[in-house]
VEXMARBA-882428 format. One record per atom (N, C-alpha, C, O): residue number from 1; atom name; x, y, z. Coordinates in nm, 3 decimals. Layout:
N
tilum	timi	east	north	up
NUM	CA	X	Y	Z
...
END
This chain:
178
tilum	timi	east	north	up
1	N	6.549	5.847	1.185
1	CA	6.480	5.896	1.040
1	C	6.468	6.042	0.978
1	O	6.430	6.134	1.051
2	N	6.499	6.065	0.850
2	CA	6.506	6.206	0.824
2	C	6.404	6.180	0.686
2	O	6.368	6.082	0.620
3	N	6.384	6.296	0.685
3	CA	6.277	6.287	0.558
3	C	6.303	6.476	0.498
3	O	6.382	6.551	0.556
4	N	6.221	6.517	0.382
4	CA	6.230	6.639	0.353
4	C	6.123	6.734	0.394
4	O	6.012	6.701	0.435
5	N	6.171	6.860	0.377
5	CA	6.027	6.942	0.442
5	C	6.065	7.057	0.328
5	O	6.184	7.079	0.302
6	N	5.966	7.123	0.267
6	CA	6.011	7.253	0.196
6	C	6.054	7.389	0.278
6	O	6.025	7.426	0.391
7	N	6.132	7.446	0.179
7	CA	6.150	7.577	0.271
7	C	6.191	7.674	0.169
7	O	6.240	7.642	0.060
8	N	6.167	7.800	0.212
8	CA	6.108	7.901	0.097
8	C	6.236	7.991	0.156
8	O	6.221	8.012	0.276
9	N	6.376	8.056	0.093
9	CA	6.438	8.121	0.155
9	C	6.414	8.274	0.085
9	O	6.492	8.364	0.118
10	N	6.304	8.305	-0.014
10	CA	6.322	8.421	-0.055
10	C	6.147	8.399	-0.112
10	O	6.080	8.296	-0.102
11	N	6.110	8.513	-0.164
11	CA	5.945	8.491	-0.212
11	C	5.950	8.439	-0.353
11	O	5.845	8.402	-0.405
12	N	6.038	8.433	-0.404
12	CA	6.062	8.367	-0.561
12	C	5.978	8.259	-0.618
12	O	5.946	8.262	-0.737
13	N	5.935	8.144	-0.523
13	CA	5.877	8.015	-0.551
13	C	5.726	8.111	-0.565
13	O	5.645	8.095	-0.656
14	N	5.718	8.169	-0.502
14	CA	5.505	8.225	-0.508
14	C	5.553	8.313	-0.682
14	O	5.457	8.340	-0.754
15	N	5.641	8.335	-0.714
15	CA	5.632	8.367	-0.847
15	C	5.677	8.278	-0.959
15	O	5.639	8.304	-1.074
16	N	5.732	8.203	-0.942
16	CA	5.744	8.075	-1.065
16	C	5.703	7.985	-1.055
16	O	5.741	7.906	-1.142
17	N	5.619	7.940	-0.971
17	CA	5.544	7.843	-0.962
17	C	5.400	7.912	-0.957
17	O	5.365	8.017	-0.904
18	N	5.289	7.762	-1.072
18	CA	5.171	7.820	-1.015
18	C	5.110	7.840	-0.864
18	O	5.052	7.935	-0.811
19	N	5.142	7.736	-0.825
19	CA	5.105	7.739	-0.736
19	C	5.235	7.682	-0.629
19	O	5.289	7.572	-0.645
20	N	5.281	7.801	-0.495
20	CA	5.407	7.705	-0.472
20	C	5.348	7.664	-0.333
20	O	5.242	7.709	-0.291
21	N	5.433	7.564	-0.260
21	CA	5.404	7.516	-0.138
21	C	5.456	7.596	-0.041
21	O	5.553	7.671	-0.049
22	N	5.358	7.570	0.085
22	CA	5.388	7.646	0.196
22	C	5.536	7.596	0.268
22	O	5.561	7.477	0.247
23	N	5.612	7.650	0.329
23	CA	5.735	7.640	0.409
23	C	5.679	7.548	0.525
23	O	5.579	7.556	0.595
24	N	5.773	7.465	0.517
24	CA	5.725	7.348	0.621
24	C	5.634	7.190	0.614
24	O	5.605	7.105	0.698
25	N	5.615	7.203	0.491
25	CA	5.578	7.090	0.423
25	C	5.664	6.947	0.397
25	O	5.770	6.928	0.336
26	N	5.585	6.865	0.460
26	CA	5.681	6.733	0.414
26	C	5.666	6.741	0.249
26	O	5.578	6.792	0.180
27	N	5.787	6.671	0.216
27	CA	5.847	6.704	0.033
27	C	5.850	6.608	-0.028
27	O	5.878	6.513	0.045
28	N	5.829	6.566	-0.178
28	CA	5.894	6.455	-0.237
28	C	5.931	6.488	-0.387
28	O	5.884	6.589	-0.439
29	N	5.981	6.437	-0.429
29	CA	6.033	6.551	-0.578
29	C	5.932	6.537	-0.679
29	O	5.940	6.620	-0.770
30	N	5.801	6.419	-0.692
30	CA	5.701	6.466	-0.707
30	C	5.680	6.433	-0.878
30	O	5.577	6.467	-0.936
31	N	5.786	6.365	-0.946
31	CA	5.744	6.380	-1.088
31	C	5.700	6.288	-1.122
31	O	5.741	6.255	-1.234
32	N	5.599	6.193	-1.058
32	CA	5.445	6.141	-1.095
32	C	5.364	6.226	-1.133
32	O	5.268	6.184	-1.196
33	N	5.377	6.398	-1.102
33	CA	5.270	6.473	-1.132
33	C	5.321	6.484	-1.298
33	O	5.233	6.524	-1.375
34	N	5.442	6.456	-1.350
34	CA	5.423	6.483	-1.497
34	C	5.374	6.350	-1.595
34	O	5.369	6.367	-1.717
35	N	5.335	6.206	-1.532
35	CA	5.349	6.132	-1.555
35	C	5.270	6.112	-1.706
35	O	5.282	6.013	-1.778
36	N	5.189	6.230	-1.732
36	CA	5.094	6.232	-1.842
36	C	5.092	6.354	-1.930
36	O	5.011	6.381	-2.019
37	N	5.200	6.423	-1.887
37	CA	5.233	6.537	-1.932
37	C	5.383	6.473	-2.112
37	O	5.449	6.378	-2.153
38	N	5.355	6.591	-2.137
38	CA	5.507	6.562	-2.274
38	C	5.564	6.675	-2.222
38	O	5.523	6.785	-2.260
39	N	5.667	6.665	-2.126
39	CA	5.764	6.759	-2.105
39	C	5.855	6.867	-2.189
39	O	5.908	6.973	-2.153
40	N	5.851	6.804	-2.304
40	CA	5.915	6.889	-2.410
40	C	5.791	7.009	-2.453
40	O	5.824	7.094	-2.536
41	N	5.661	7.014	-2.400
41	CA	5.605	7.074	-2.422
41	C	5.567	7.195	-2.315
41	O	5.493	7.285	-2.355
42	N	5.601	7.197	-2.219
42	CA	5.550	7.226	-2.102
42	C	5.609	7.405	-2.131
42	O	5.711	7.436	-2.191
43	N	5.518	7.491	-2.074
43	CA	5.580	7.618	-2.097
43	C	5.538	7.698	-1.973
43	O	5.442	7.673	-1.900
44	N	5.631	7.804	-1.959
44	CA	5.586	7.881	-1.846
44	C	5.611	7.813	-1.728
44	O	5.711	7.743	-1.709
45	N	5.471	7.842	-1.604
45	CA	5.503	7.796	-1.461
45	C	5.525	7.624	-1.504
45	O	5.632	7.578	-1.464
46	N	5.462	7.557	-1.558
46	CA	5.441	7.456	-1.525
46	C	5.586	7.395	-1.610
46	O	5.606	7.276	-1.588
47	N	5.682	7.459	-1.699
47	CA	5.768	7.403	-1.703
47	C	5.888	7.438	-1.583
47	O	5.975	7.355	-1.560
48	N	5.883	7.530	-1.532
48	CA	6.005	7.574	-1.406
48	C	5.946	7.473	-1.295
48	O	6.029	7.444	-1.209
49	N	5.807	7.409	-1.278
49	CA	5.790	7.287	-1.180
49	C	5.845	7.164	-1.253
49	O	5.901	7.094	-1.168
50	N	5.853	7.113	-1.363
50	CA	5.905	7.019	-1.385
50	C	6.037	7.050	-1.371
50	O	6.090	7.003	-1.270
51	N	6.112	7.123	-1.452
51	CA	6.246	7.126	-1.418
51	C	6.328	7.126	-1.296
51	O	6.445	7.087	-1.291
52	N	6.247	7.181	-1.181
52	CA	6.312	7.211	-1.034
52	C	6.258	7.212	-0.936
52	O	6.323	7.241	-0.835
53	N	6.090	7.176	-0.924
53	CA	6.020	7.206	-0.822
53	C	6.028	7.022	-0.785
53	O	6.048	6.923	-0.856
54	N	6.001	7.044	-0.633
54	CA	5.996	6.953	-0.530
54	C	5.841	6.963	-0.503
54	O	5.790	7.075	-0.503
55	N	5.759	6.846	-0.478
55	CA	5.614	6.888	-0.427
55	C	5.576	6.888	-0.291
55	O	5.630	6.800	-0.223
56	N	5.518	6.945	-0.248
56	CA	5.499	6.971	-0.126
56	C	5.337	6.865	-0.067
56	O	5.225	6.903	-0.101
57	N	5.350	6.779	-0.008
57	CA	5.226	6.685	-0.015
57	C	5.146	6.747	0.043
57	O	5.051	6.722	-0.031
58	N	5.095	6.825	0.137
58	CA	5.002	6.927	0.211
58	C	4.947	7.016	0.106
58	O	4.826	6.999	0.104
59	N	4.976	7.086	0.036
59	CA	4.934	7.174	-0.072
59	C	4.958	7.157	-0.231
59	O	4.940	7.239	-0.321
60	N	5.006	7.020	-0.237
60	CA	5.045	7.021	-0.415
60	C	5.072	7.134	-0.475
60	O	5.022	7.162	-0.584
61	N	5.156	7.216	-0.412
61	CA	5.244	7.277	-0.444
61	C	5.387	7.304	-0.460
61	O	5.454	7.215	-0.408
62	N	5.459	7.400	-0.514
62	CA	5.608	7.337	-0.571
62	C	5.697	7.480	-0.461
62	O	5.677	7.599	-0.441
63	N	5.799	7.376	-0.414
63	CA	5.918	7.442	-0.395
63	C	6.051	7.423	-0.434
63	O	6.105	7.317	-0.464
64	N	6.112	7.569	-0.430
64	CA	6.242	7.503	-0.498
64	C	6.363	7.401	-0.417
64	O	6.426	7.307	-0.467
65	N	6.369	7.441	-0.314
65	CA	6.418	7.375	-0.221
65	C	6.355	7.312	-0.081
65	O	6.266	7.350	-0.005
66	N	6.434	7.209	-0.084
66	CA	6.403	7.145	0.055
66	C	6.535	7.106	0.151
66	O	6.657	7.108	0.131
67	N	6.429	7.063	0.293
67	CA	6.580	7.062	0.390
67	C	6.563	6.952	0.422
67	O	6.454	6.898	0.408
68	N	6.672	6.890	0.475
68	CA	6.666	6.733	0.555
68	C	6.655	6.758	0.703
68	O	6.738	6.806	0.780
69	N	6.505	6.703	0.732
69	CA	6.515	6.731	0.894
69	C	6.491	6.587	0.931
69	O	6.478	6.492	0.853
70	N	6.486	6.586	1.062
70	CA	6.446	6.444	1.149
70	C	6.335	6.413	1.175
70	O	6.264	6.497	1.230
71	N	6.278	6.275	1.142
71	CA	6.153	6.319	1.161
71	C	6.100	6.149	1.238
71	O	6.163	6.049	1.207
72	N	5.992	6.141	1.326
72	CA	5.964	6.038	1.389
72	C	5.865	5.958	1.278
72	O	5.804	6.012	1.185
73	N	5.867	5.796	1.319
73	CA	5.811	5.728	1.247
73	C	5.674	5.747	1.252
73	O	5.614	5.676	1.171
74	N	5.598	5.826	1.327
74	CA	5.445	5.866	1.354
74	C	5.437	5.960	1.222
74	O	5.346	5.949	1.141
75	N	5.563	6.070	1.209
75	CA	5.563	6.161	1.124
75	C	5.546	6.121	0.955
75	O	5.473	6.176	0.872
76	N	5.646	5.999	0.935
76	CA	5.642	5.948	0.849
76	C	5.500	5.847	0.816
76	O	5.458	5.794	0.712
77	N	5.474	5.848	0.889
77	CA	5.320	5.736	0.889
77	C	5.227	5.858	0.867
77	O	5.125	5.813	0.814
78	N	5.217	5.969	0.880
78	CA	5.144	6.075	0.829
78	C	5.144	6.174	0.738
78	O	5.062	6.251	0.687
79	N	5.296	6.142	0.731
79	CA	5.311	6.200	0.553
79	C	5.233	6.105	0.438
79	O	5.173	6.143	0.338
80	N	5.254	5.978	0.482
80	CA	5.242	5.845	0.440
80	C	5.070	5.891	0.393
80	O	5.030	5.911	0.279
81	N	5.012	5.898	0.486
81	CA	4.821	5.927	0.451
81	C	4.816	6.040	0.419
81	O	4.722	6.077	0.348
82	N	4.893	6.110	0.451
82	CA	4.828	6.247	0.353
82	C	4.884	6.253	0.223
82	O	4.798	6.297	0.146
83	N	4.994	6.226	0.163
83	CA	4.975	6.157	0.027
83	C	4.942	6.056	-0.040
83	O	4.957	6.023	-0.158
84	N	4.888	6.003	0.059
84	CA	4.783	5.889	-0.008
84	C	4.641	5.921	-0.057
84	O	4.583	5.880	-0.157
85	N	4.598	6.008	0.046
85	CA	4.477	6.053	0.045
85	C	4.460	6.138	-0.108
85	O	4.381	6.131	-0.202
86	N	4.592	6.227	-0.069
86	CA	4.596	6.333	-0.182
86	C	4.596	6.244	-0.354
86	O	4.544	6.284	-0.458
87	N	4.643	6.167	-0.338
87	CA	4.656	6.060	-0.440
87	C	4.548	5.993	-0.496
87	O	4.533	5.968	-0.615
88	N	4.475	5.966	-0.405
88	CA	4.279	5.948	-0.440
88	C	4.207	6.029	-0.433
88	O	4.087	6.004	-0.438
89	N	4.258	6.168	-0.418
89	CA	4.161	6.294	-0.454
89	C	4.220	6.299	-0.581
89	O	4.154	6.251	-0.674
90	N	4.325	6.344	-0.603
90	CA	4.363	6.413	-0.753
90	C	4.435	6.323	-0.844
90	O	4.474	6.379	-0.947
91	N	4.471	6.167	-0.832
91	CA	4.466	6.061	-0.944
91	C	4.378	5.939	-0.941
91	O	4.391	5.832	-0.999
92	N	4.294	5.978	-0.865
92	CA	4.177	5.846	-0.882
92	C	4.248	5.762	-0.873
92	O	4.249	5.696	-0.977
93	N	4.348	5.706	-0.760
93	CA	4.374	5.548	-0.681
93	C	4.243	5.481	-0.701
93	O	4.134	5.537	-0.687
94	N	4.264	5.342	-0.738
94	CA	4.163	5.261	-0.662
94	C	4.101	5.245	-0.595
94	O	3.979	5.236	-0.608
95	N	4.193	5.231	-0.450
95	CA	4.116	5.239	-0.297
95	C	4.275	5.295	-0.234
95	O	4.383	5.330	-0.281
96	N	4.214	5.279	-0.104
96	CA	4.331	5.360	0.029
96	C	4.464	5.294	-0.022
96	O	4.566	5.352	-0.060
97	N	4.434	5.122	-0.015
97	CA	4.605	5.022	0.022
97	C	4.700	5.080	-0.125
97	O	4.821	5.104	-0.125
98	N	4.589	5.093	-0.265
98	CA	4.668	5.096	-0.358
98	C	4.749	5.255	-0.336
98	O	4.861	5.269	-0.386
99	N	4.699	5.350	-0.273
99	CA	4.703	5.451	-0.297
99	C	4.848	5.478	-0.160
99	O	4.934	5.566	-0.166
100	N	4.838	5.415	-0.095
100	CA	4.938	5.406	0.057
100	C	5.034	5.350	0.022
100	O	5.145	5.366	0.072
101	N	4.996	5.246	-0.105
101	CA	5.182	5.208	-0.095
101	C	5.253	5.266	-0.205
101	O	5.371	5.231	-0.219
102	N	5.203	5.348	-0.284
102	CA	5.215	5.451	-0.417
102	C	5.334	5.537	-0.317
102	O	5.457	5.532	-0.312
103	N	5.221	5.625	-0.237
103	CA	5.277	5.685	-0.150
103	C	5.407	5.665	-0.031
103	O	5.507	5.726	0.006
104	N	5.354	5.577	-0.009
104	CA	5.521	5.477	0.098
104	C	5.611	5.486	-0.008
104	O	5.705	5.560	0.018
105	N	5.613	5.430	-0.128
105	CA	5.726	5.411	-0.212
105	C	5.809	5.572	-0.262
105	O	5.930	5.585	-0.283
106	N	5.693	5.693	-0.271
106	CA	5.724	5.808	-0.306
106	C	5.845	5.868	-0.174
106	O	5.952	5.921	-0.204
107	N	5.806	5.849	-0.054
107	CA	5.784	5.848	0.071
107	C	5.953	5.806	0.116
107	O	6.047	5.876	0.153
108	N	5.940	5.680	0.097
108	CA	6.083	5.619	0.087
108	C	6.204	5.681	-0.008
108	O	6.324	5.685	0.018
109	N	6.140	5.724	-0.115
109	CA	6.222	5.747	-0.220
109	C	6.315	5.907	-0.136
109	O	6.434	5.928	-0.108
110	N	6.197	5.984	-0.123
110	CA	6.232	6.145	-0.087
110	C	6.367	6.081	0.055
110	O	6.489	6.096	0.051
111	N	6.268	5.998	0.187
111	CA	6.438	5.995	0.274
111	C	6.548	5.896	0.196
111	O	6.654	5.904	0.257
112	N	6.554	5.842	0.128
112	CA	6.667	5.822	0.044
112	C	6.787	5.964	-0.016
112	O	6.903	5.958	-0.057
113	N	6.728	6.036	-0.003
113	CA	6.743	6.150	-0.064
113	C	6.842	6.246	0.072
113	O	6.900	6.352	0.049
114	N	6.840	6.188	0.187
114	CA	6.831	6.215	0.299
114	C	6.996	6.135	0.359
114	O	6.980	6.054	0.451
115	N	7.132	6.156	0.316
115	CA	7.230	6.093	0.352
115	C	7.282	6.184	0.384
115	O	7.385	6.153	0.444
116	N	7.264	6.325	0.376
116	CA	7.359	6.476	0.464
116	C	7.322	6.463	0.539
116	O	7.249	6.370	0.573
117	N	7.370	6.579	0.613
117	CA	7.358	6.646	0.763
117	C	7.221	6.686	0.723
117	O	7.191	6.710	0.606
118	N	7.104	6.695	0.864
118	CA	7.010	6.774	0.906
118	C	7.022	6.897	0.869
118	O	7.130	6.951	0.892
119	N	6.935	6.958	0.814
119	CA	6.923	7.131	0.790
119	C	7.027	7.140	0.648
119	O	7.064	7.250	0.607
120	N	7.064	7.024	0.586
120	CA	7.101	7.090	0.441
120	C	6.991	7.050	0.355
120	O	6.905	6.962	0.364
121	N	7.020	7.147	0.264
121	CA	6.929	7.193	0.155
121	C	6.966	7.121	0.021
121	O	7.086	7.115	-0.005
122	N	6.887	7.071	-0.060
122	CA	6.853	6.967	-0.166
122	C	6.770	7.054	-0.283
122	O	6.655	7.098	-0.278
123	N	6.879	7.063	-0.398
123	CA	6.786	7.133	-0.541
123	C	6.778	7.014	-0.642
123	O	6.832	6.907	-0.611
124	N	6.720	7.025	-0.751
124	CA	6.667	6.938	-0.841
124	C	6.697	6.991	-0.951
124	O	6.681	7.111	-0.975
125	N	6.747	6.903	-1.033
125	CA	6.727	6.903	-1.164
125	C	6.670	6.807	-1.250
125	O	6.719	6.695	-1.264
126	N	6.532	6.863	-1.328
126	CA	6.421	6.784	-1.382
126	C	6.472	6.787	-1.507
126	O	6.512	6.894	-1.553
127	N	6.477	6.652	-1.593
127	CA	6.520	6.661	-1.747
127	C	6.453	6.541	-1.790
127	O	6.450	6.437	-1.723
128	N	6.388	6.561	-1.925
128	CA	6.336	6.455	-2.041
128	C	6.447	6.380	-2.125
128	O	6.493	6.435	-2.225
129	N	6.480	6.283	-2.096
129	CA	6.616	6.228	-2.197
129	C	6.558	6.122	-2.252
129	O	6.512	6.043	-2.169
130	N	6.544	6.090	-2.372
130	CA	6.520	5.968	-2.423
130	C	6.381	5.918	-2.414
130	O	6.376	5.797	-2.433
131	N	6.252	5.982	-2.386
131	CA	6.126	5.932	-2.331
131	C	6.158	5.889	-2.155
131	O	6.098	5.799	-2.098
132	N	6.232	5.950	-2.110
132	CA	6.251	5.875	-1.940
132	C	6.264	6.026	-1.888
132	O	6.319	6.111	-1.958
133	N	6.203	6.059	-1.748
133	CA	6.241	6.182	-1.667
133	C	6.380	6.144	-1.592
133	O	6.402	6.030	-1.551
134	N	6.456	6.234	-1.579
134	CA	6.562	6.221	-1.518
134	C	6.584	6.315	-1.413
134	O	6.563	6.434	-1.437
135	N	6.622	6.279	-1.303
135	CA	6.587	6.388	-1.151
135	C	6.803	6.376	-1.163
135	O	6.878	6.289	-1.206
136	N	6.818	6.459	-1.124
136	CA	6.954	6.500	-1.107
136	C	6.955	6.590	-0.925
136	O	6.894	6.697	-0.929
137	N	7.002	6.563	-0.814
137	CA	6.997	6.650	-0.686
137	C	7.149	6.703	-0.642
137	O	7.255	6.642	-0.660
138	N	7.135	6.802	-0.594
138	CA	7.234	6.870	-0.544
138	C	7.231	6.933	-0.400
138	O	7.141	7.010	-0.366
139	N	7.317	6.902	-0.330
139	CA	7.276	6.937	-0.197
139	C	7.396	7.104	-0.160
139	O	7.499	7.142	-0.214
140	N	7.330	7.149	-0.068
140	CA	7.362	7.297	-0.031
140	C	7.341	7.283	0.138
140	O	7.252	7.263	0.220
141	N	7.499	7.312	0.128
141	CA	7.504	7.286	0.326
141	C	7.594	7.428	0.347
141	O	7.658	7.478	0.254
142	N	7.591	7.470	0.446
142	CA	7.681	7.592	0.506
142	C	7.813	7.567	0.512
142	O	7.857	7.453	0.527
143	N	7.891	7.678	0.499
143	CA	8.059	7.572	0.529
143	C	8.088	7.619	0.664
143	O	8.054	7.729	0.707
144	N	8.151	7.528	0.727
144	CA	8.191	7.512	0.857
144	C	8.281	7.698	0.914
144	O	8.332	7.783	0.842
145	N	8.272	7.696	0.999
145	CA	8.361	7.788	1.056
145	C	8.330	7.949	1.067
145	O	8.229	7.980	1.129
146	N	8.404	8.042	1.014
146	CA	8.336	8.182	0.982
146	C	8.251	8.225	0.851
146	O	8.288	8.202	0.736
147	N	8.144	8.282	0.883
147	CA	8.056	8.333	0.753
147	C	8.180	8.366	0.685
147	O	8.296	8.356	0.726
148	N	8.131	8.413	0.564
148	CA	8.172	8.484	0.453
148	C	8.106	8.626	0.477
148	O	8.004	8.663	0.534
149	N	8.192	8.676	0.423
149	CA	8.066	8.868	0.429
149	C	8.033	8.866	0.322
149	O	8.072	8.807	0.221
150	N	7.916	8.970	0.357
150	CA	7.804	8.966	0.267
150	C	7.864	9.024	0.194
150	O	7.978	9.061	0.223
151	N	7.793	9.059	0.038
151	CA	7.848	9.126	-0.111
151	C	7.807	9.247	-0.080
151	O	7.863	9.332	-0.149
152	N	7.682	9.315	0.046
152	CA	7.681	9.412	0.036
152	C	7.625	9.476	0.213
152	O	7.527	9.444	0.281
153	N	7.723	9.565	0.236
153	CA	7.701	9.588	0.366
153	C	7.713	9.765	0.397
153	O	7.791	9.829	0.327
154	N	7.638	9.832	0.497
154	CA	7.646	9.956	0.498
154	C	7.668	9.962	0.649
154	O	7.622	9.899	0.745
155	N	7.748	10.051	0.635
155	CA	7.809	10.085	0.790
155	C	7.848	10.260	0.795
155	O	7.906	10.339	0.720
156	N	7.787	10.265	0.914
156	CA	7.796	10.423	0.934
156	C	7.922	10.472	1.005
156	O	7.963	10.415	1.106
157	N	7.979	10.568	0.955
157	CA	8.077	10.615	0.995
157	C	8.074	10.739	1.074
157	O	8.002	10.834	1.045
158	N	8.160	10.735	1.179
158	CA	8.177	10.900	1.271
158	C	8.259	10.945	1.250
158	O	8.357	10.871	1.249
159	N	8.283	11.081	1.220
159	CA	8.413	11.128	1.200
159	C	8.474	11.157	1.089
159	O	8.582	11.216	1.086
160	N	8.388	11.105	0.948
160	CA	8.438	11.138	0.846
160	C	8.324	11.233	0.811
160	O	8.206	11.201	0.825
161	N	8.377	11.391	0.750
161	CA	8.257	11.444	0.703
161	C	8.310	11.452	0.533
161	O	8.426	11.460	0.492
162	N	8.201	11.449	0.464
162	CA	8.224	11.469	0.314
162	C	8.123	11.549	0.272
162	O	8.021	11.576	0.335
163	N	8.149	11.580	0.181
163	CA	8.033	11.675	0.118
163	C	7.907	11.596	0.051
163	O	7.893	11.485	-0.001
164	N	7.829	11.698	0.075
164	CA	7.690	11.622	0.065
164	C	7.663	11.609	-0.120
164	O	7.687	11.697	-0.203
165	N	7.620	11.505	-0.137
165	CA	7.616	11.505	-0.285
165	C	7.452	11.491	-0.319
165	O	7.385	11.393	-0.286
166	N	7.397	11.619	-0.399
166	CA	7.270	11.631	-0.413
166	C	7.249	11.604	-0.570
166	O	7.328	11.642	-0.657
167	N	7.099	11.514	-0.600
167	CA	7.138	11.522	-0.747
167	C	6.978	11.541	-0.796
167	O	6.888	11.492	-0.727
168	N	6.951	11.603	-0.900
168	CA	6.804	11.654	-0.908
168	C	6.768	11.564	-1.027
168	O	6.790	11.609	-1.140
169	N	6.726	11.465	-1.017
169	CA	6.661	11.362	-1.101
169	C	6.574	11.401	-1.224
169	O	6.563	11.349	-1.335
170	N	6.509	11.522	-1.158
170	CA	6.423	11.568	-1.286
170	C	6.504	11.653	-1.364
170	O	6.474	11.649	-1.483
171	N	6.594	11.726	-1.337
171	CA	6.697	11.785	-1.445
171	C	6.815	11.711	-1.506
171	O	6.886	11.746	-1.601
172	N	6.820	11.604	-1.435
172	CA	6.916	11.510	-1.533
172	C	6.831	11.434	-1.650
172	O	6.877	11.400	-1.759
173	N	6.721	11.418	-1.613
173	CA	6.625	11.361	-1.753
173	C	6.591	11.480	-1.806
173	O	6.549	11.440	-1.915
174	N	6.578	11.597	-1.810
174	CA	6.566	11.701	-1.856
174	C	6.702	11.710	-1.937
174	O	6.700	11.800	-2.021
175	N	6.854	11.613	-1.930
175	CA	6.930	11.691	-1.999
175	C	7.037	11.754	-1.917
175	O	7.157	11.752	-1.945
176	N	6.980	11.811	-1.807
176	CA	7.077	11.940	-1.795
176	C	7.118	11.852	-1.664
176	O	7.075	11.755	-1.602
177	N	7.250	11.963	-1.659
177	CA	7.353	11.894	-1.545
177	C	7.366	12.010	-1.459
177	O	7.414	12.118	-1.495
178	N	7.307	11.971	-1.306
178	CA	7.315	12.074	-1.166
178	C	7.366	12.004	-1.069
178	O	7.383	12.054	-0.958
END
């Protein structure tokens, strides 16, 4: 079986979200976090979480991207149990059985998004339309074959002597051309 794990390709999640998920947490889309919010009135980091955040179930932090990974039945059960306890603690679920049922539904929905190859990344766009929350998912995967060249690379070239350019930033700031 396959499930979703949070991934952090750069530090941007720690900047754009109030709380970023740690890399490697089991993840669900997490729209239930906004069930009592008016999405049209969300601002700042809460709005970013609404629009594009997957919920890491360990920290209840957000991640822009998740990765499809293989998971055992024991890991699935562990994820359900962890999410059930979070639902009890943070949402006041009436009992562990109700929390576990809701958690299993969330984990199963996350698993339904895993119909691509392992290591595929998934991004989400969440919107509010006609009083309903709508989620659109996009998969991102590496191209097969050769990797494209990087946009910028630095090469050290031996045997080519060029005159050294010296720039005096202080003189430039004062309007002098030296």
